[in-house]
N, C-alpha and C positions, 0 to 999 in steps of 0.2 A: 687464882690456880687451886688455893686450899679449898675454898666455898665450893669449885665446881667438883673438887676432889669428895669432900662431905657428903654431898649430893647423890655422885655416883655410888659412895659407899653405902648410903641408907638404900638407894636402888638396888643395889647388889645383894644386899642382905636378905631384903623381901623377896628378891626374884630366887636366892638359892634356898629360902625355908620352901616356896612354892615348888621348885624343882624336887627337891626331897620327899614332900607330900605327892608330886606326880608318879615319883619313882617307887614309892611305896603303893601307889595305886595301881600302877602297871604291874606291880610284883602279885598284887592280890587277883585282878584281873587274869593274871597270866595261871596262879594256881587255882582258881576257881575254873577257868576253862580245861586244864589240864586232867582235874581231878571231879570236875562235875558230872553227875550221873549221867545225864543225857550226851555228852563228848565221850565220857569213857566207854559207855554201851556202845555207841557207833564204832569206836575205834577197835574195841575188842571183836567186833562181829567182822568187820572190813576183810577184805581178802588183800592178800600182797599186791595184787594188781591193782587196787584201788589205792588213790593217791591221798587218802583223807587221812590215814593213821601217820605217813610221813608229814602231812602238813601239821597234823597234831602234836607230835612231838616238838617238830623243830618250832612251832609256834610258843611253846612254851620254855623251850631253851632260849630264843633269841627275846622274850619278855623279861626274862630273868636277868640275862645280862645286859639288857637295856636298863633296867630298873635301878641295878647296882651301879652302873656307869652314872645315870644321872645323881643318883643318892650321893657318890664319891664327886661328882662336881660341884654338889651343892654344899658339901663338907668342906673342900679344898676353897672354896669360893668365900664361905664364911670365916674360914681360918685366915685368908689372905685378906680380907678386909679388915677384921680386927687387929692383925699383925703387921699390916703393909708390908708383905713380902712379896717382891717379885717373883720369885721362884714359884711361890704358891699361887699365885695370880695365873702364872703362865701354866701350871699343872692343871687349874682348874679350866682355862682356857680350851687345853687339849683333851680333858673330858668332855666339854660342852661340844667340841668339834667331833669327837669320836661319837657322840649320842648324834649328833645330824648327821653324819655319814651311813648311820645306821638306819634311822628313821624315813631319811629319805627312797633308799631302796623299797623299804617295807610300805611305805605310800605308794610308789610307783608299781610294786608287784600287785597290791589290791587293786588299783587302777586298771591296769590291763589284765589280770584275772578276776575280774570283777563277780564272776559266779563260780568260779572253781570250787571253792569250798561247799557251798550251797548244792553244786550238782554232784560232788562225791557222796556227800552226805546222803542224798536221796538214791542214788545208786546203789548203796548198801541196802536201804530200805527196800528198793525194787527188787534186787537179787533175792533177799530174804522172803520176801512175801511170793514171789513166784515159784520159790523153791517149796513153801508150805502148799502154794495152791496144787502144785504137782504132785503132793503128798510123797516127796522123795526122802524127807527127814523128820524125824520126830524131833530132832535136837534144834532145828529151824524154828519148830513151831514154838517152842520154849523161847528163844532169842526174839521171835517176832512179838509174842505177848508181852515180853520186858519191856519192847519198844513202844507198844501201845501203852503200856503203864505208864513209861517214864514220860512221855509226849502227851498224855491224857487226850488220845486219837484213837480212830478205828477205821483200818482199811483204807482202800483207794478206790478210784473210778478205773476198771481195770478194761483194756478193750479186748479182753482175751474170754468175755463171758462172766457169769454169774459168780460174785466173791461172796455171798450170804455165808457160804459152808465155812469159809476162811475166818470170816467174822465172827461167827457163832463160837468157833475153836479158840480165837485169840484175844479177841475184845475183852475190855472189861466190861460188866453189864451196866454199868451206870453210863457209858458211852456208846453200847451197841446201838441204840436206836435215836441215837443224837443226829441232826443233819448238819452236814457242813465240817464235819470232822473228820475231812480226808487227811490222812498221814502226811503226803507229800506235801499238802498247803501250810501244814503245821509247822512243820520241819523249815520250809522255806521262810513261813513268817518270824519263827524264832531265832533264826539264823541271821535274819536281814536286821533284827532288832540289836543282836548281839554285834554283829558287824558294823553298824553304824555307829553303835558307843567305841568300838574299839577303832574306827576312823575318827572319830571325833577326838579321841584321847591322843591319837598320834597328832593331829592337826595342831593341838593345844601343846603338846611337846616339842614339836617343831618351833612354834613361834617362842616358845621359853628357851629353847637353845640358841637361836639365832640372838634372841635379847641377850641372851646370858654371854655370848661370845663378843657383842659388841661392849657390855660393860665391864667384862673382865680386861679386854685389849684395852679400853680406855684408862681402866684404875691402873695398868701394869704403865703406860704411859705417863700417867698422873704422878705414880711413884716416883719413877724416874727423874722426871723433870723438877719435883719437889726436892728430891734430894740433892740436884743439882744446884736447884737455888739456894738452899741452906748450906753448900760447901764450902767452908773457909779455906782462904788461901794459904800458901806455905810461907813461914817466915823464916829468914836464916839471919842466924844472930853473928854478928863480927866483933 
């Protein structure tokens, strides 16, 4: 029992360290996503009817809460391993379970809404582009220019006619004559790579939380049975 307990403690220490690093990675990714130039630009331009701004803010707060939960789970598990405390082990298990309950809905949402983020972001670009094409707003022209500079792209293939005039007014000179710089395609490719990385991080986090729950539960029972094994009987002096 003591040998198995030592093995579990070593595994839990390594897992706790990995979980804390994973929590820091999720916090960093959430911050970069929320304050990154491209994401912030689209969020500021999007209308209230567009779902991107809501997704943008919710993803940030979810990522920060998830990272804090994972870091707390790692710290509690490490402390429980060193001190062999059932209370700390139970708290570590609870944090792992809480993180797991948040990760599963996030992964399911991404699976059921596989293109919602990409579509909402491209809808923002479509709206701004068509506003500029109709010459209804000079302010929108500045926004479209900022998008082109941020994504290093130029215009789009429009079914409503020639777009050369729009591209001359809003595209950076270095990208105005480049082929294959369609902004809708650039936005889709950029978000696909970003979301693939997010999904991979979610999958790794789910694996570590499940493994952490198994180790903490096993350690909790090991501590309980080990304390019973070394418990001495009561002596009555007559």
